[in-house]
N, C-alpha and C positions, 0 to 999 in steps of 0.2 A: 840501438838507440836512434831515435829520430834525428834527422839533420837539423831540426828546428832548435835544438839546444846548442847554443854557441855562446862565446864570451859576450857579456853584456846583458843576457837574459836575467831578469830580476824578479823578486817577489818581496812582499812586505805585508805586515799586519800589525795591529795595535792591540795590546792587552792592558788591563787595569791590574795593578799589583794588589793581590789579596792576602789575607792572613796566612793562607796555606802556602804561600810562596816565600815566607820568611825563613831565615836560617834558624834551624833548631837542632840541638845536639842532645841526645839522651832525653828527649821530651821537653827540653828547656829552650824557649825562644831567646835568641841572642839579641836581636833588635828588629824593629819594625820596618824592614827594607826588603827589597828583592834579593833573594839569596843567589849566590854564584851558581849553585846547582840549577835553580830555576832559570836563570839567565841562559845558561848553556843549553838547557832543554829547548827553550824557545829559539835559540840560534840554530840548533840542529833542525828544529821543525821548519823554520823559514828556508833553510837550505834544502830541505826535502821538498818544500813547495816549489822550488826552482826546478827540481829534477823530475818529479812525478809526471807532469803532462808530456814529457818527452821520452819516457821509457816505452819500449816495445812491449807487447803483451807477455812475452816470455822472459822479461827482464825484471830485476829488482835492484834496489840500491840499499846500502847500509853504511852507517858511519864508519869511517876508516881512520880519520885523524882530525883532531880539533886543537887549535892553538888560539886561546883567547885571553884577553886581559879584562878584568873587572875594574873599571876606572873610577866610577862614581856611584853613589847610592841613588836608588829610586825608592821612594817611600810608599807604604801601603796607601792605596787610593790613587796613586799617580798613574797616568797613562804612559806606557813605554811602547815605542814603535821599533819593531825588529825588521831588518832588511838584509837580503842576501843578493849579491850580484855575482853571476858566474864569471870566473876569470879564466878557466881552462877546461877543456873537454878532451878526453882520450877514450878509446873503447872501454877501458876498465876503471877510469877515475874521472870524477867531476869535482872541481874545486870552486869554492865561493868565498868572497869576502863577506863577512857578516858583521852586523853592528846592532847596537841597541841605543836608542836615544829617548830622552824624556825632557820635555820643555826646552828643547834646543841644546840640552847638555848631553854629551856623549857618556853613556853608562858603561858600555863595553864595546870591544871590537876584536876582530881576529879573522882566522880562516877556518873553513870547514871543508873537508874532503870526504867524498862518498865513494865507496867501491861499487862497481856495477858487475852483476853476475847473473847467470841463468837462474830464474826463480825456482824451477823444479829441482835443480841440483842443490840450491841453497836449502830448500825444504827437506830434501833427502839427508843432507849433512846434519841439519838440526835434529831430525828424527833419529839418526844414528847416535848423536851425542846424548839425546834424551834417553834412549834405550839403555845406555851405560849407567844411568843414574837410577 
């Protein structure tokens, strides 16, 4: 991993909540808000945005641990900004504080840790697991 990745490095982006992001179970939409599943997806994505520019060519990262709270709703059509700030870096782990905010209100917050590994070894492991199926 490049030495450029240190505590304090951050990333952010804004999305607009769409119908596809609503919570639905067995095909039935529960309400017209950002689902927890969608919120977690974007929290992982913004954390990955922190990591990617700092990986060496032979490295890859993958989600290792996420601990978040979904605090408030964001409705369909509302813009939500996702942020990640790197809090710690080791040779095998990168941790970020992640958050989601809409119109000045905190929608969600938590931590997201990624595991760092050799990309070739990771691909070989996935190939071995796929071959078993």
